[in-house]
N, CA and C atoms as a LAMMPS dump frame, in Angstrom:
ITEM: TIMESTEP
0
ITEM: NUMBER OF ATOMS
636
ITEM: BOX BOUNDS ff ff ff
-5.0000000000000000e+02 5.0000000000000000e+02
-5.0000000000000000e+02 5.0000000000000000e+02
-5.0000000000000000e+02 5.0000000000000000e+02
ITEM: ATOMS id mol type element x y z
1 1 1 N -405.772 -82.436 320.421
2 1 2 C -406.454 -83.425 321.08
3 1 3 C -405.601 -84.264 322.013
4 2 1 N -406.256 -84.544 323.103
5 2 2 C -405.449 -85.234 324.506
6 2 3 C -405.219 -86.53 323.876
7 3 1 N -404.112 -86.992 323.963
8 3 2 C -403.785 -88.65 323.653
9 3 3 C -404.329 -89.55 324.604
10 4 1 N -404.976 -90.627 324.022
11 4 2 C -405.694 -91.578 325.016
12 4 3 C -404.811 -92.051 326.016
13 5 1 N -405.359 -92.285 327.351
14 5 2 C -404.768 -93.032 328.164
15 5 3 C -404.565 -94.442 328.381
16 6 1 N -403.628 -95.29 328.594
17 6 2 C -403.572 -96.464 328.516
18 6 3 C -404.688 -97.208 329.454
19 7 1 N -405.303 -96.691 330.449
20 7 2 C -406.124 -97.28 331.251
21 7 3 C -407.415 -97.511 330.476
22 8 1 N -407.636 -96.756 329.086
23 8 2 C -408.906 -96.992 328.3
24 8 3 C -409.019 -98.392 328.225
25 9 1 N -410.283 -98.928 328.4
26 9 2 C -410.653 -100.525 328.203
27 9 3 C -411.868 -100.352 327.192
28 10 1 N -413.022 -99.731 327.286
29 10 2 C -413.951 -100.096 326.263
30 10 3 C -415.036 -99.042 325.979
31 11 1 N -415.257 -98.908 324.887
32 11 2 C -416.499 -97.715 324.492
33 11 3 C -417.459 -98.458 323.883
34 12 1 N -418.78 -98.323 324.299
35 12 2 C -420.048 -98.944 323.473
36 12 3 C -420.651 -97.833 323.2
37 13 1 N -421.009 -97.577 321.847
38 13 2 C -421.713 -96.232 321.449
39 13 3 C -423.009 -96.627 320.502
40 14 1 N -424.294 -96.265 321.208
41 14 2 C -425.401 -96.733 320.371
42 14 3 C -425.877 -95.438 319.811
43 15 1 N -426.393 -95.46 318.627
44 15 2 C -427.128 -94.263 318.013
45 15 3 C -428.526 -94.358 318.547
46 16 1 N -429.479 -93.141 318.528
47 16 2 C -430.573 -93.358 319.251
48 16 3 C -431.547 -94.032 318.238
49 17 1 N -432.839 -94.501 318.598
50 17 2 C -433.68 -95.105 317.674
51 17 3 C -434.354 -94.167 316.503
52 18 1 N -435.294 -94.712 315.856
53 18 2 C -435.58 -94.086 314.658
54 18 3 C -436.499 -92.754 315.33
55 19 1 N -436.289 -91.731 314.762
56 19 2 C -437.155 -90.556 315.373
57 19 3 C -437.81 -89.759 314.424
58 20 1 N -438.706 -88.892 314.865
59 20 2 C -439.873 -88.383 313.849
60 20 3 C -439.521 -87.556 312.605
61 21 1 N -438.172 -86.951 312.822
62 21 2 C -437.706 -86.31 311.766
63 21 3 C -437.008 -86.947 310.681
64 22 1 N -436.921 -88.424 310.842
65 22 2 C -436.3 -89.252 309.718
66 22 3 C -437.547 -89.968 308.942
67 23 1 N -438.736 -89.708 309.212
68 23 2 C -439.692 -90.334 308.483
69 23 3 C -440.694 -89.432 307.936
70 24 1 N -441.613 -89.81 307.183
71 24 2 C -442.696 -89.165 306.682
72 24 3 C -442.137 -88.374 305.155
73 25 1 N -443.04 -87.812 304.66
74 25 2 C -442.923 -87.478 303.405
75 25 3 C -442.286 -85.959 303.354
76 26 1 N -442.298 -85.132 304.51
77 26 2 C -441.846 -83.955 304.73
78 26 3 C -440.703 -84.056 305.887
79 27 1 N -439.828 -84.664 305.517
80 27 2 C -438.685 -84.926 306.659
81 27 3 C -437.849 -83.877 307.037
82 28 1 N -437.571 -83.676 308.06
83 28 2 C -436.886 -82.41 308.372
84 28 3 C -435.392 -82.865 308.855
85 29 1 N -434.671 -81.664 309.202
86 29 2 C -433.231 -81.851 309.536
87 29 3 C -433.041 -82.42 310.754
88 30 1 N -431.902 -83.05 310.766
89 30 2 C -431.503 -83.866 312.077
90 30 3 C -430.751 -82.643 313.033
91 31 1 N -429.59 -82.908 313.366
92 31 2 C -428.899 -81.764 314
93 31 3 C -429.443 -81.504 315.605
94 32 1 N -429.686 -80.18 315.85
95 32 2 C -430.224 -79.934 317.002
96 32 3 C -431.912 -79.732 316.93
97 33 1 N -432.545 -80.386 316.03
98 33 2 C -433.866 -80.404 315.86
99 33 3 C -434.316 -81.522 317.06
100 34 1 N -435.243 -81.089 317.874
101 34 2 C -435.514 -82.031 318.833
102 34 3 C -436.848 -82.808 318.859
103 35 1 N -436.611 -84.112 318.204
104 35 2 C -437.897 -85.07 318.335
105 35 3 C -438.034 -86.187 319.03
106 36 1 N -439.218 -86.575 318.937
107 36 2 C -439.435 -87.702 319.975
108 36 3 C -439.05 -88.902 319.055
109 37 1 N -438.884 -90.272 319.718
110 37 2 C -438.897 -91.424 318.862
111 37 3 C -439.995 -91.65 318.278
112 38 1 N -440.072 -92.464 317.158
113 38 2 C -441.351 -93.011 316.741
114 38 3 C -441.744 -94.238 317.379
115 39 1 N -442.951 -94.911 317.307
116 39 2 C -443.032 -96.208 318.09
117 39 3 C -442.212 -97.236 317.441
118 40 1 N -441.82 -97.258 316.168
119 40 2 C -440.62 -97.809 315.665
120 40 3 C -439.444 -98.028 316.4
121 41 1 N -439.05 -96.733 316.722
122 41 2 C -437.778 -96.321 317.164
123 41 3 C -437.838 -96.896 318.703
124 42 1 N -438.96 -96.824 319.189
125 42 2 C -438.876 -97.373 320.668
126 42 3 C -439.009 -98.877 320.791
127 43 1 N -439.144 -99.534 319.787
128 43 2 C -439.053 -101.038 319.758
129 43 3 C -437.507 -101.492 319.362
130 44 1 N -437.066 -100.459 318.531
131 44 2 C -435.59 -100.764 318.383
132 44 3 C -434.862 -100.623 319.722
133 45 1 N -435.243 -99.392 320.443
134 45 2 C -434.45 -99.096 321.819
135 45 3 C -434.841 -100.437 322.718
136 46 1 N -435.951 -101.081 322.487
137 46 2 C -436.227 -102.332 323.398
138 46 3 C -435.324 -103.298 323.298
139 47 1 N -435.24 -103.581 321.8
140 47 2 C -434.375 -104.751 321.376
141 47 3 C -432.783 -104.528 321.562
142 48 1 N -432.532 -103.154 321.727
143 48 2 C -431.142 -102.769 322.076
144 48 3 C -430.7 -103.084 323.549
145 49 1 N -431.927 -102.788 324.586
146 49 2 C -431.846 -102.854 325.721
147 49 3 C -431.523 -104.519 326.14
148 50 1 N -432.235 -105.037 325.511
149 50 2 C -432.184 -106.693 325.744
150 50 3 C -430.894 -107.382 325.529
151 51 1 N -430.194 -106.829 324.331
152 51 2 C -428.842 -107.07 323.919
153 51 3 C -427.899 -106.579 325.018
154 52 1 N -428.005 -105.588 325.325
155 52 2 C -426.955 -104.841 326.076
156 52 3 C -427.137 -105.411 327.461
157 53 1 N -428.383 -105.888 327.939
158 53 2 C -428.554 -106.499 329.412
159 53 3 C -427.579 -107.458 329.543
160 54 1 N -427.535 -108.321 328.561
161 54 2 C -426.78 -109.643 328.437
162 54 3 C -425.214 -109.191 328.385
163 55 1 N -424.968 -108.514 327.494
164 55 2 C -423.473 -108.112 327.471
165 55 3 C -423.04 -107.315 328.484
166 56 1 N -423.765 -106.715 329.092
167 56 2 C -423.149 -105.733 330.341
168 56 3 C -423.364 -106.443 331.607
169 57 1 N -423.973 -107.472 331.812
170 57 2 C -424.629 -108.125 332.996
171 57 3 C -423.298 -108.402 333.974
172 58 1 N -423.353 -107.577 335.031
173 58 2 C -422.162 -107.749 336.163
174 58 3 C -421.091 -106.985 335.95
175 59 1 N -421.053 -105.868 334.894
176 59 2 C -420.054 -105.277 334.784
177 59 3 C -420.421 -104.01 335.199
178 60 1 N -419.058 -103.144 335.816
179 60 2 C -419.298 -101.721 335.939
180 60 3 C -418.887 -101.071 334.916
181 61 1 N -419.777 -100.041 334.407
182 61 2 C -419.711 -98.928 333.377
183 61 3 C -420.157 -97.883 333.625
184 62 1 N -419.799 -96.594 333.043
185 62 2 C -420.786 -95.428 332.876
186 62 3 C -421.671 -95.599 331.801
187 63 1 N -422.59 -94.62 332.08
188 63 2 C -423.715 -94.44 331.135
189 63 3 C -423.959 -93.176 330.795
190 64 1 N -423.932 -92.658 329.788
191 64 2 C -424.102 -91.277 329.239
192 64 3 C -425.053 -91.384 327.979
193 65 1 N -425.812 -90.118 328.005
194 65 2 C -426.374 -89.657 326.569
195 65 3 C -426.537 -88.367 326.417
196 66 1 N -426.567 -88.024 325.05
197 66 2 C -427.059 -86.765 324.477
198 66 3 C -428.605 -86.184 325.356
199 67 1 N -428.665 -84.909 325.628
200 67 2 C -429.725 -84.219 326.304
201 67 3 C -430.919 -84.175 325.431
202 68 1 N -430.622 -84.349 323.858
203 68 2 C -431.71 -84.179 322.881
204 68 3 C -432.758 -85.283 323.244
205 69 1 N -434.128 -84.977 322.933
206 69 2 C -435.071 -85.775 323.283
207 69 3 C -434.898 -87.422 322.678
208 70 1 N -434.576 -87.341 321.302
209 70 2 C -434.599 -88.712 320.974
210 70 3 C -433.515 -89.751 321.569
211 71 1 N -432.414 -88.996 321.993
212 71 2 C -431.376 -89.649 322.617
213 71 3 C -431.619 -90.14 324.132
214 72 1 N -432.275 -89.184 324.831
215 72 2 C -432.753 -89.319 326.168
216 72 3 C -433.805 -90.471 325.977
217 73 1 N -434.849 -90.662 325.254
218 73 2 C -435.793 -91.514 325.173
219 73 3 C -435.413 -92.858 324.768
220 74 1 N -434.371 -93.121 324.164
221 74 2 C -433.588 -94.222 323.933
222 74 3 C -432.996 -94.663 325.08
223 75 1 N -432.041 -93.796 325.641
224 75 2 C -431.148 -94.031 326.994
225 75 3 C -432.206 -94.47 328.033
226 76 1 N -433.295 -93.786 328.141
227 76 2 C -434.339 -94.273 329.095
228 76 3 C -434.876 -95.729 329.057
229 77 1 N -435.047 -95.97 327.708
230 77 2 C -435.545 -97.413 327.584
231 77 3 C -434.374 -98.572 327.788
232 78 1 N -433.237 -98.107 327.183
233 78 2 C -432.117 -99.037 327.573
234 78 3 C -431.773 -99.277 329.017
235 79 1 N -431.972 -98.212 329.687
236 79 2 C -431.67 -97.727 331.235
237 79 3 C -432.56 -98.936 331.987
238 80 1 N -433.912 -99.083 331.422
239 80 2 C -434.744 -100.024 332.427
240 80 3 C -434.178 -101.429 332.007
241 81 1 N -433.618 -101.748 330.986
242 81 2 C -433.121 -102.86 330.571
243 81 3 C -431.925 -103.28 331.404
244 82 1 N -431.121 -102.268 331.476
245 82 2 C -429.618 -102.624 332.299
246 82 3 C -429.586 -102.174 333.685
247 83 1 N -430.698 -101.533 334.003
248 83 2 C -430.786 -101.265 335.34
249 83 3 C -429.986 -100.059 335.858
250 84 1 N -429.796 -99.291 335.049
251 84 2 C -429.1 -98.048 335.112
252 84 3 C -429.557 -96.66 334.568
253 85 1 N -429.494 -95.56 335.027
254 85 2 C -430.034 -94.195 334.632
255 85 3 C -428.734 -93.52 334.02
256 86 1 N -429.02 -93.058 332.481
257 86 2 C -428.04 -92.358 331.892
258 86 3 C -427.834 -90.815 332.489
259 87 1 N -426.444 -90.374 332.59
260 87 2 C -426.143 -88.995 332.806
261 87 3 C -426.346 -88.177 331.279
262 88 1 N -427.233 -87.427 331.201
263 88 2 C -427.169 -86.454 330.003
264 88 3 C -426.579 -85.371 329.803
265 89 1 N -425.875 -85.223 328.915
266 89 2 C -425.09 -83.985 328.405
267 89 3 C -425.436 -83.264 326.995
268 90 1 N -425.353 -81.979 326.923
269 90 2 C -425.281 -81.449 325.828
270 90 3 C -423.941 -81.325 324.778
271 91 1 N -422.947 -81.879 325.62
272 91 2 C -421.68 -81.858 324.887
273 91 3 C -421.73 -83.23 323.81
274 92 1 N -422.466 -83.941 323.973
275 92 2 C -422.732 -84.985 322.992
276 92 3 C -423.913 -85.194 322.176
277 93 1 N -424.464 -83.738 321.89
278 93 2 C -425.323 -83.387 320.873
279 93 3 C -424.972 -83.684 319.613
280 94 1 N -425.858 -83.91 318.737
281 94 2 C -425.498 -84.026 317.119
282 94 3 C -424.732 -82.554 316.761
283 95 1 N -424.508 -82.708 315.617
284 95 2 C -423.875 -81.297 314.95
285 95 3 C -424.894 -80.199 315.131
286 96 1 N -424.087 -79.05 315.455
287 96 2 C -425.277 -77.825 315.784
288 96 3 C -425.662 -77.15 314.578
289 97 1 N -426.771 -77.555 313.895
290 97 2 C -427.118 -77.111 312.759
291 97 3 C -427.971 -75.714 312.619
292 98 1 N -427.798 -74.832 313.781
293 98 2 C -428.138 -73.426 313.983
294 98 3 C -429.433 -73.151 313.481
295 99 1 N -429.628 -72.227 312.426
296 99 2 C -430.939 -71.755 311.815
297 99 3 C -431.672 -72.854 311.37
298 100 1 N -430.757 -74.099 310.918
299 100 2 C -431.733 -75.224 309.962
300 100 3 C -432.491 -75.961 311.01
301 101 1 N -432.161 -76.06 312.352
302 101 2 C -432.948 -76.83 313.401
303 101 3 C -434.248 -76.695 313.156
304 102 1 N -435.146 -77.53 312.927
305 102 2 C -436.574 -77.647 312.889
306 102 3 C -437.141 -77.646 311.629
307 103 1 N -436.016 -77.223 310.573
308 103 2 C -436.7 -76.877 309.197
309 103 3 C -436.791 -78.203 308.255
310 104 1 N -437.382 -78.154 307.239
311 104 2 C -437.337 -79.09 306.489
312 104 3 C -436.081 -79.442 305.617
313 105 1 N -435.762 -80.292 304.969
314 105 2 C -434.827 -80.633 304.401
315 105 3 C -434.57 -79.629 303.106
316 106 1 N -435.627 -79.537 302.501
317 106 2 C -435.72 -78.62 301.243
318 106 3 C -435.361 -76.996 302.011
319 107 1 N -436.059 -76.827 302.991
320 107 2 C -435.667 -75.55 303.435
321 107 3 C -434.518 -75.282 304.128
322 108 1 N -433.709 -76.082 304.587
323 108 2 C -432.387 -76.108 305.014
324 108 3 C -431.773 -75.804 303.986
325 109 1 N -431.972 -76.579 302.829
326 109 2 C -431.025 -76.678 301.799
327 109 3 C -430.927 -75.182 301.015
328 110 1 N -431.969 -74.475 300.951
329 110 2 C -432.199 -73.279 300.498
330 110 3 C -431.25 -72.256 301.214
331 111 1 N -430.931 -72.322 302.596
332 111 2 C -430.073 -71.427 303.505
333 111 3 C -428.796 -71.845 303.921
334 112 1 N -428.614 -73.113 303.183
335 112 2 C -427.236 -73.611 303.36
336 112 3 C -426.046 -72.907 302.671
337 113 1 N -425.12 -72.612 303.506
338 113 2 C -423.841 -71.906 303.034
339 113 3 C -423.032 -72.756 301.904
340 114 1 N -422.459 -72.295 300.913
341 114 2 C -421.6 -73.161 300.048
342 114 3 C -420.492 -73.374 300.595
343 115 1 N -419.691 -74.437 300.339
344 115 2 C -418.449 -75.105 300.872
345 115 3 C -417.483 -74.267 299.985
346 116 1 N -416.813 -73.63 300.413
347 116 2 C -415.691 -72.752 299.804
348 116 3 C -414.668 -72.768 300.363
349 117 1 N -414.378 -73.807 301.337
350 117 2 C -412.707 -74.031 301.837
351 117 3 C -412.784 -75.39 302.409
352 118 1 N -412.046 -75.624 303.115
353 118 2 C -411.68 -76.889 304.034
354 118 3 C -412.941 -77.391 304.465
355 119 1 N -413.323 -78.637 304.58
356 119 2 C -414.486 -79.079 304.901
357 119 3 C -414.615 -78.815 306.368
358 120 1 N -413.539 -79.112 307.333
359 120 2 C -413.592 -78.85 308.798
360 120 3 C -413.781 -77.352 309.179
361 121 1 N -413.834 -76.469 308.345
362 121 2 C -413.917 -75.09 308.677
363 121 3 C -415.276 -74.497 308.024
364 122 1 N -416.002 -75.364 307.18
365 122 2 C -417.255 -74.835 306.759
366 122 3 C -418.359 -74.947 307.616
367 123 1 N -419.024 -73.768 307.895
368 123 2 C -420.147 -73.563 308.697
369 123 3 C -421.313 -73.582 307.785
370 124 1 N -422.095 -74.483 307.723
371 124 2 C -423.164 -74.706 306.64
372 124 3 C -424.375 -73.796 307.026
373 125 1 N -424.665 -73.703 308.259
374 125 2 C -425.867 -72.896 308.776
375 125 3 C -425.439 -71.893 309.792
376 126 1 N -426.137 -70.709 309.459
377 126 2 C -425.931 -69.486 310.583
378 126 3 C -426.185 -69.888 311.927
379 127 1 N -425.459 -69.521 312.989
380 127 2 C -425.783 -69.855 314.006
381 127 3 C -425.199 -71.301 314.722
382 128 1 N -424.681 -71.836 313.838
383 128 2 C -424.28 -73.434 314.011
384 128 3 C -422.873 -73.399 314.112
385 129 1 N -422.292 -74.695 314.095
386 129 2 C -420.814 -74.8 314.313
387 129 3 C -420.364 -75.494 313.052
388 130 1 N -418.854 -75.368 312.823
389 130 2 C -418.322 -76.136 311.893
390 130 3 C -417.89 -77.452 312.319
391 131 1 N -417.37 -78.402 311.462
392 131 2 C -417.064 -79.599 311.969
393 131 3 C -415.663 -79.875 312.806
394 132 1 N -414.812 -79.026 312.798
395 132 2 C -413.828 -78.743 313.523
396 132 3 C -414.307 -78.449 315.192
397 133 1 N -415.028 -77.628 315.085
398 133 2 C -415.791 -77.244 316.389
399 133 3 C -416.634 -78.448 316.95
400 134 1 N -417.13 -79.237 316.043
401 134 2 C -418.126 -80.432 316.653
402 134 3 C -416.875 -81.328 317.066
403 135 1 N -415.938 -81.651 316.357
404 135 2 C -415.015 -82.67 316.743
405 135 3 C -414.225 -82.305 317.979
406 136 1 N -413.949 -81.021 318.225
407 136 2 C -413.327 -80.465 319.543
408 136 3 C -414.34 -80.691 320.81
409 137 1 N -415.712 -80.364 320.661
410 137 2 C -416.778 -80.564 321.695
411 137 3 C -416.777 -81.951 322.053
412 138 1 N -416.678 -82.82 321.243
413 138 2 C -416.792 -84.225 321.477
414 138 3 C -415.648 -84.795 322.099
415 139 1 N -414.415 -84.264 321.728
416 139 2 C -413.197 -84.758 322.127
417 139 3 C -413.159 -84.497 323.396
418 140 1 N -413.551 -83.097 323.932
419 140 2 C -413.36 -82.512 324.99
420 140 3 C -414.242 -83.476 326.053
421 141 1 N -415.472 -83.828 325.828
422 141 2 C -416.15 -84.564 326.41
423 141 3 C -415.794 -86.182 326.752
424 142 1 N -415.214 -86.73 325.653
425 142 2 C -414.206 -87.71 325.88
426 142 3 C -413.094 -87.714 326.71
427 143 1 N -412.148 -86.896 326.616
428 143 2 C -410.938 -86.568 327.701
429 143 3 C -411.653 -86.477 329.057
430 144 1 N -412.643 -85.987 329.49
431 144 2 C -413.3 -85.549 330.653
432 144 3 C -414.064 -86.616 331.228
433 145 1 N -414.78 -87.476 330.526
434 145 2 C -415.552 -88.413 331.112
435 145 3 C -415.39 -89.879 330.735
436 146 1 N -414.486 -90.221 329.548
437 146 2 C -414.4 -91.697 328.9
438 146 3 C -413.141 -92.119 329.016
439 147 1 N -412.09 -91.399 329.605
440 147 2 C -410.848 -92.079 329.622
441 147 3 C -410.409 -93.204 330.175
442 148 1 N -411.185 -93.693 331.129
443 148 2 C -410.926 -94.833 331.585
444 148 3 C -412.036 -95.74 331.928
445 149 1 N -411.855 -97.129 332.038
446 149 2 C -412.854 -97.992 332.15
447 149 3 C -414.061 -98.249 331.137
448 150 1 N -415.11 -99.016 331.344
449 150 2 C -416.02 -99.061 330.41
450 150 3 C -417.073 -97.998 330.336
451 151 1 N -417.525 -97.547 329.215
452 151 2 C -418.622 -96.691 329.189
453 151 3 C -419.504 -97.091 327.996
454 152 1 N -420.878 -96.826 328.263
455 152 2 C -422.023 -96.776 327.095
456 152 3 C -422.473 -95.378 326.87
457 153 1 N -422.527 -95.018 325.517
458 153 2 C -422.792 -93.681 325.324
459 153 3 C -424.226 -93.824 324.251
460 154 1 N -425.285 -93.15 324.475
461 154 2 C -426.32 -93.116 323.575
462 154 3 C -426.273 -91.826 322.906
463 155 1 N -426.018 -91.686 321.8
464 155 2 C -425.957 -90.267 321.212
465 155 3 C -426.513 -90.24 319.576
466 156 1 N -425.855 -89.732 318.81
467 156 2 C -426.285 -89.525 317.369
468 156 3 C -425.293 -90.095 316.375
469 157 1 N -425.684 -90.069 315.214
470 157 2 C -424.624 -90.591 314.189
471 157 3 C -423.462 -89.736 314.012
472 158 1 N -423.455 -88.47 313.957
473 158 2 C -422.386 -87.546 313.747
474 158 3 C -421.331 -87.506 314.989
475 159 1 N -422.042 -87.703 316.316
476 159 2 C -421.281 -87.663 317.612
477 159 3 C -420.661 -89.034 317.733
478 160 1 N -421.136 -90.156 317.235
479 160 2 C -420.612 -91.553 317.355
480 160 3 C -419.33 -91.532 316.521
481 161 1 N -419.334 -90.854 315.304
482 161 2 C -418.331 -90.802 314.624
483 161 3 C -417.011 -90.1 315.116
484 162 1 N -417.53 -88.907 315.918
485 162 2 C -416.559 -88.257 316.258
486 162 3 C -415.818 -88.883 317.55
487 163 1 N -416.798 -89.648 318.319
488 163 2 C -416.365 -90.544 319.59
489 163 3 C -415.194 -91.51 319.02
490 164 1 N -415.452 -92.307 317.903
491 164 2 C -414.729 -93.221 317.317
492 164 3 C -413.12 -92.495 316.845
493 165 1 N -413.532 -91.256 316.132
494 165 2 C -412.245 -90.307 315.869
495 165 3 C -411.313 -90.144 317.019
496 166 1 N -411.926 -89.772 318.178
497 166 2 C -411.277 -89.459 319.376
498 166 3 C -410.719 -90.694 320.024
499 167 1 N -411.487 -91.717 319.727
500 167 2 C -410.926 -93.041 320.693
501 167 3 C -409.659 -93.444 319.996
502 168 1 N -409.441 -93.428 318.729
503 168 2 C -408.697 -94.105 317.694
504 168 3 C -407.482 -92.808 317.542
505 169 1 N -407.608 -91.62 318.214
506 169 2 C -406.437 -90.8 318.215
507 169 3 C -406.184 -90.232 316.938
508 170 1 N -406.979 -90.326 315.873
509 170 2 C -407.043 -89.611 314.761
510 170 3 C -406.596 -87.984 314.73
511 171 1 N -405.812 -87.81 313.614
512 171 2 C -405.445 -86.362 313.809
513 171 3 C -406.635 -85.457 313.123
514 172 1 N -406.555 -84.383 313.186
515 172 2 C -407.644 -83.44 312.858
516 172 3 C -407.483 -83.277 311.244
517 173 1 N -406.385 -83.394 310.582
518 173 2 C -406.254 -83.456 309.124
519 173 3 C -407.143 -84.536 308.516
520 174 1 N -407.546 -85.438 309.117
521 174 2 C -408.4 -86.453 308.496
522 174 3 C -410.02 -86.141 308.599
523 175 1 N -410.164 -85.023 309.274
524 175 2 C -411.456 -84.438 309.254
525 175 3 C -412.274 -84.139 307.754
526 176 1 N -413.338 -84.827 307.547
527 176 2 C -413.962 -84.492 306.057
528 176 3 C -413.291 -85.513 305.166
529 177 1 N -412.453 -86.366 305.709
530 177 2 C -412.007 -87.532 304.768
531 177 3 C -412.145 -88.976 305.074
532 178 1 N -412.937 -89.024 306.357
533 178 2 C -413.361 -90.571 306.869
534 178 3 C -414.762 -90.047 307.352
535 179 1 N -415.609 -91.065 307.133
536 179 2 C -416.902 -91.327 307.951
537 179 3 C -417.362 -92.58 307.974
538 180 1 N -418.402 -92.865 308.811
539 180 2 C -419.013 -94.292 309.135
540 180 3 C -420.61 -94.186 308.868
541 181 1 N -421.227 -94.804 308.278
542 181 2 C -422.736 -94.984 308.448
543 181 3 C -423.191 -95.463 309.803
544 182 1 N -424.053 -95.175 310.469
545 182 2 C -424.614 -95.933 311.779
546 182 3 C -426.217 -95.72 311.638
547 183 1 N -426.716 -96.76 311.711
548 183 2 C -428.111 -96.875 311.511
549 183 3 C -428.743 -96.651 312.992
550 184 1 N -430.18 -96.274 313.091
551 184 2 C -430.759 -96.149 314.227
552 184 3 C -430.566 -97.17 315.132
553 185 1 N -430.259 -97.175 316.232
554 185 2 C -429.72 -98.278 317.414
555 185 3 C -428.753 -99.08 317.009
556 186 1 N -428.086 -98.786 316.078
557 186 2 C -426.791 -99.473 315.505
558 186 3 C -425.825 -99.438 316.761
559 187 1 N -425.048 -100.257 316.96
560 187 2 C -423.825 -100.43 318.05
561 187 3 C -422.501 -100.315 317.451
562 188 1 N -421.577 -99.641 318.15
563 188 2 C -420.359 -99.578 317.924
564 188 3 C -419.639 -99.826 319.212
565 189 1 N -418.854 -100.842 318.857
566 189 2 C -417.929 -101.382 320.15
567 189 3 C -416.272 -100.955 319.892
568 190 1 N -415.8 -100.203 320.482
569 190 2 C -414.4 -100.07 320.611
570 190 3 C -413.717 -100.57 321.818
571 191 1 N -412.539 -101.161 321.856
572 191 2 C -411.913 -101.662 323.159
573 191 3 C -410.489 -101.838 322.767
574 192 1 N -409.571 -102.044 323.831
575 192 2 C -408.255 -101.91 323.883
576 192 3 C -407.925 -103.481 323.647
577 193 1 N -407.11 -103.932 322.691
578 193 2 C -406.611 -105.348 322.487
579 193 3 C -405.651 -105.678 323.58
580 194 1 N -405.253 -106.971 323.932
581 194 2 C -404.4 -107.268 324.76
582 194 3 C -402.732 -106.924 324.242
583 195 1 N -402.924 -106.34 323.315
584 195 2 C -401.442 -105.863 322.929
585 195 3 C -401.276 -104.297 322.766
586 196 1 N -402.622 -103.722 323.517
587 196 2 C -402.645 -102.297 323.711
588 196 3 C -403.165 -101.543 322.523
589 197 1 N -403.634 -102.047 321.323
590 197 2 C -404.11 -101.492 320.381
591 197 3 C -405.516 -101.118 320.379
592 198 1 N -405.809 -99.793 320.011
593 198 2 C -407.356 -99.24 320.075
594 198 3 C -407.781 -100.068 318.982
595 199 1 N -408.951 -100.919 319.057
596 199 2 C -409.688 -101.667 318.386
597 199 3 C -411.039 -101.524 317.968
598 200 1 N -411.267 -101.346 316.806
599 200 2 C -412.919 -101.506 316.368
600 200 3 C -413.411 -102.807 316.42
601 201 1 N -413.986 -103.326 317.217
602 201 2 C -414.7 -104.461 317.407
603 201 3 C -415.874 -104.676 316.629
604 202 1 N -416.78 -103.541 316.708
605 202 2 C -418.011 -103.816 316.209
606 202 3 C -418.296 -102.387 315.406
607 203 1 N -418.858 -102.433 314.215
608 203 2 C -419.359 -101.226 313.59
609 203 3 C -420.414 -101.111 312.948
610 204 1 N -421.414 -100.413 313.659
611 204 2 C -422.966 -100.572 312.988
612 204 3 C -423.564 -102.062 313.029
613 205 1 N -423.342 -102.42 314.283
614 205 2 C -423.985 -103.762 314.449
615 205 3 C -425.562 -103.602 314.803
616 206 1 N -426.363 -104.289 313.781
617 206 2 C -427.678 -104.193 314.072
618 206 3 C -428.418 -105.558 314.119
619 207 1 N -427.487 -106.797 314.217
620 207 2 C -428.021 -108.001 314.47
621 207 3 C -429.171 -108.167 315.562
622 208 1 N -428.843 -107.255 316.652
623 208 2 C -430.253 -107.396 317.535
624 208 3 C -431.2 -106.759 317.195
625 209 1 N -431.295 -106.077 316.071
626 209 2 C -432.707 -105.754 315.296
627 209 3 C -433.454 -106.53 314.54
628 210 1 N -432.711 -107.581 314.32
629 210 2 C -433.233 -108.68 313.148
630 210 3 C -434.712 -109.106 313.422
631 211 1 N -435.065 -108.98 314.467
632 211 2 C -436.687 -109.483 314.654
633 211 3 C -437.651 -108.758 314.385
634 212 1 N -437.139 -107.417 314.244
635 212 2 C -438.367 -106.27 314.123
636 212 3 C -438.851 -106.132 312.564
């Protein structure tokens, strides 16, 4: 993993709003399942747009999003609020769950491969990736697009974690040993302190959703 450049300043990460696969009695898998936001998810995105428009007012920043529908719809709503259009990328999609994409949780469980080795090398679904490959994919995007300045990224829970992993420069041996929850439209803010430390300033901040 490429070492973080000293010019890195700030990274703001937003998980997409509530999506269709997250609700209902017959919930489906996430990953590369491509679903739309629910009406509630759109309201979450609107509240996030309002909060970020104040936080980012007058600042220069890059704006990126996953190319999966739920992330693009969230980014489109946020983009209206901040006056900017996100650049979509497949490199910051969620974990590639291969044959399980579009399946119900029960059906996916039935085809999941057993964990029989290191977590980072486990490929739970045929046609998908393992966690080490996921980490490398997201780190490559970070190295190529987020190495300096301020950036806003709208993505997914797993991708957001891997961006935190990349930003902090954690070694691959920690894969499978550290994780963090991130609610729909939760915000993570990472920044470099005046002492040059990579700092987790906010983690799963949902204060802006309190009115919903």
